[in-house]
N, C-alpha and C positions, 0 to 999 in steps of 0.2 A: 611859199612852197613848204609842203608838209613832208616829213620824212616817214617812210613806211618800212616795215620789216617783212622780208620774204624768207620763209623757212628754208634753210639750206637743204633739208631733206626733199622738199618740193623741187628745188633746182636740180638736185641730183637725179630725181626720177623723171623730170620733164626734159632733160637735155637730149635724150635720145629720140624724142617724138618726131623731130624734123628730118634728121639724117640717119636714124637708126645706128648711131655710132656712139660709143662711150667716151670718145675723146673729150678732153677738157682744155680749152684754150682761153686766152684773155679776150678774144674776139667773140667766142661762142657764149660765154657766161653772161655778159651784159644783155645779149639778145634774148637769151632764155629768161632772165630776170624781168626784162621789159615786157615780154609776152605774159608772164604770170601776173604782173601788175595790171596790164590791160584787161585780163580775165577776172580781175578782182581777187586774186589769190594772194592777199597780203594782209597785214595787220599793223596796228599802231602799238609800239612797245609801251608797256606800263612802267612808269618811273615813280617810285614812292616819294611822297612829299610830306612836309610837316612832321608830325609826331611819328608817323610810320617810317619815315626816312631815319629818324633818330633811333628808333627801336632796331632797325636793320643794322645801323652802324654799331650800336652797342652789342648786339648779338654777334656780329662778326668779330668784334674785339674780344668778347668772351670766348668764342671758339679758338681764336689765336692764342689767348692766354692758357686755355685748357691744354692745347697741344704742347706749349712750352712747359707747362707744369708737369705734364706726363713725361716729357723728355727729361726734365730735371729729376723727377722721381726715379726714372729708370737708371739714370747715371749714378744716383746715390746707392741704389740697390746693387748695381754692378760693383761699385767700390766696396760695399759690405761683403759681397760674395768673394772678393779677392782678398781683403785684409781681415775681415771679421765675420765669417759666414755664420757663426753660432749666434750672432746678435739676432738674426731673423728667426731663431728658435725660441729665444726669450720673449721677443715682441712679435706679435703677428703683423703689426704695422710698424714700419720704421719711424713714422712721424708722431708716435705717441709723445705726450708731454715729457714724461720722465726720461724716456729714451733719447729724445732730442737734446736734453740737457747734458747727458753723458757724452753724446757724440760731439757736441760743440766744445767740450772741455777736454775729454780724454777719449778720443775715437779709437785708438789702437788697443788691441787686447793686452799688450804688455803694460800700457799706461793704466788700464782698468785694474789689472792685477796689483800693480804698485800702489794704486790709490786705496784699495781695500774697501770692505763693506761699510765701515763706520764713516769714512770720508764721503762715500757715495750718498749715504743717507743724509749727511751734513749738507751736501749740495742741494738735495731736494728740500731740506728744511729751510735753507736760506732763500729759496724761491717760493716758500710757503705752499709746498705741494703736500697734500695729505691723501690718505686712502690706500687701497690695495696696491695701486701702481707704484707707491713709494714706500712699500713695506720692507721689513728686514729680509723676508724670504725672497722678495724680488731682487734686492741688492745682492744677496748671497748667490742666487741663481746666476745673475749676470757675471759676478766675479768668478764663479766656478767655470762658467762657459768660456770666459776669457783665458782662464788658466789652462784649459785643455784645448785651446783654439788651434786649428790646423791652417789658419790663414797665413798669407804671405807676410813676412816681417817687413814693416815699412818704417820710414823715417820722416824727416821734416817735410819732404815733398808730398808724401801721402797725407800728412796732417793738413797741410795747406790746401790740398785739393778738396778734401772732404769739407773743410771749413767754407771754401768758396761755393761748393755745391749746395751746402745747407743754407748759406746766405741767399743764393739765387732762388732756392726753393721757397724760402720765407717771403721773399719779395713777390714772387708770383702768387703766393697764397693771399697776400695783402691786396694785390691788384685784382684777384678774383673776387674777393669780398667787396671791394669798391665798385667794380663793374656790375656785380649782382645787385648791389644796393641801388645803383642808378637805374638798372633794368626794371627793378620792382617799382620805382617811382614812375617811370614812363608807362609801364603796363597799366597801372591803376588809372591813368588818364584816358585809356581807351574805354568807350562805353561797353558795359556788360562783361569786361574782361575778368573782373573779380568773380563773376558767376562761373566762368570756365574753371577756375581753381577749386570750385566746390565738388568737382567730379573726382571721386576717390581714385588715386593712381596718377593723376595729372598734376604736374608741378609747374613752377614758375618758368623754368627753362623751356618746357614744351609749349606753353602758351606764348612765350616771347618768340620762340622759333616759328610757330604757326603764323603769328601776326606779321612777323618780319618778312615771311615769304609770300603770304597772301595779300598783305597790304589792306587797303580799304575793302572790306568784304561786301560792301553795297554794290560793287561793280559786277558781282556775280548774281545771277537770277535764281540759281538753284544749286544744291550741294554737288550734283553730278558734274557741274562745270569745274568745281574745285578738285574732284577726284580725277578728272581728265587732266587738269592743270598739274596735278602731282604725278601723273603717269600711271594711275591705277585703273585706267579704262580697260575693260575686257576686250581682248582681240580674238575673234573667232577665226578658225581655219576650216572652212566648209565649202564643199563643191559637190553637187549631186548627192550620191550616196556616201561620199567620203566625208568624214568628220574628224578633223585633227584636234590637236590639243588647244585648249583655250588658255591664253596667258594674259598678263597685263602688258600694256604698251611700253611702259618705261619711258615715255616721251613727256617731257615737261620739267618741272622743278625737281631736280634730283635731291636737293637738300630737304625740300618739303616731304618728299617720299621717305627719306631717311628718318626725319623727325617723327613722322607718324608711325613708322614701323618699329622704331626703338621704344616708343612709349607703350606699345601694345603688350609687351611682356610684363612689365610691372602693373599694367592695367588689369590684365586677367588674373594676376596674383592677388591683388588687393581690392578689386571691385567685383562683388558677387554677381551683379547684373551683367557686366561684360563677360564674366567667366561663364555664365549660363549661355550667353550667345555663342561664345567660342565652343563650348561643349556641344551645343545644338548643331553647329556647322560640322563638327567632327563626327557626330554620331547619328545624324539624321538618316532616315530610311532611304530616301532617294538622293542620289548624288552626294554622298558624304565627302568632305574635303580633307585634304592632308593638312599637316600641322601649319606649314607656312601659308598655305592657301586660306586656312581659317583665320590666321593672324591678319592677313590682308583684308579679309572680309570684316573683321572687327575694326581694323583701322579705318575702313570706309564708313562704318557705322559711327565711329568717333568724329569723323569729318561732318557727318550729318548732324550730330549732336552739337558740335561747335557752331555750325551754321545757324541752327535754330536758336541757340543761346544768344549769339551776337546780333542776329537780325531781328528777332522777336523779343529779346530781353526776358525770355522765360527762365525759370529756375530749374536746374537739373532734377529730374525725377526718374529714378531708375526703374520703378515699376511701370510707369507710363511708356518708357523707352522700349521695353521688350514686348509690349502688347501688340505691335504691328507685325510680329513674326509669327507666321502660321506654323504650328508644329503638329503634323499628323501623328496619331497615336497607333494606327493600325497599319499592318503591312498590306500593300496592294495585292489584289487577287490575281493569280496566274491565269493567263489566257487559255 
């Protein structure tokens, strides 16, 4: 006996065909599902196996660690805004090397003031830190900021809290480095995956996320199936002379759609070929797209590029990629 999957959306739309009633009961649902199976409206779920299953697990672990790391970062910044708000004016990022050393030993403004400039520099020297971040001017700026701090006066409890938060943050950073290293090792075992990294603006996390969601790409016949799988299929609303808005379906792998959409912004910033495609969609004479619409179009183009690289083993060629886009240079004549 084989287990098949019936789309819940199909069940919801088909349950009114027999009795024209939207009611939902435990007796009605199995009957509706059985009829859909008889009509062949079912599919077999895809379950990743082997290296693809491992990549999926590692990617999920990295996503979880990133959420926990962001939460730890937010808690530390909240503590700083309460007890030492001036710290964030001295350091743009709280987790700079020299700044973290001070927070671990003397986190409160009163403690920094009591320590003084010379002792702060001594701490940095003991840890063999050099450069602009460990200069006399940086130490003096930090002490002056602590001296004029308007933060809440804290005691042993506040010191203990920030020390625990910093320890938790460092543990999450180490876990992130470890899982990223494992992810890189697994990705390099996928055929042609290293060629995907040659696309300017595409990094390891994007490639790993794409492979974890798509799995074995040989199960797809063309890239349009992946676009539909990600929920990027265009949905028209047209009847007679009425023509409504065209949107994307948003049915499919939500995470895959998110991965593609998030990589588009750095892609059009650092990749001149994809930037030219984005500008074309935004400024073309006929049916110019809005910003997000153009980003979705670029994302679909990236899916086609990934499909060609992984299935054919070709090397990314930006000039060849943009040759298939026809760009009219003259305005159409008015009737």
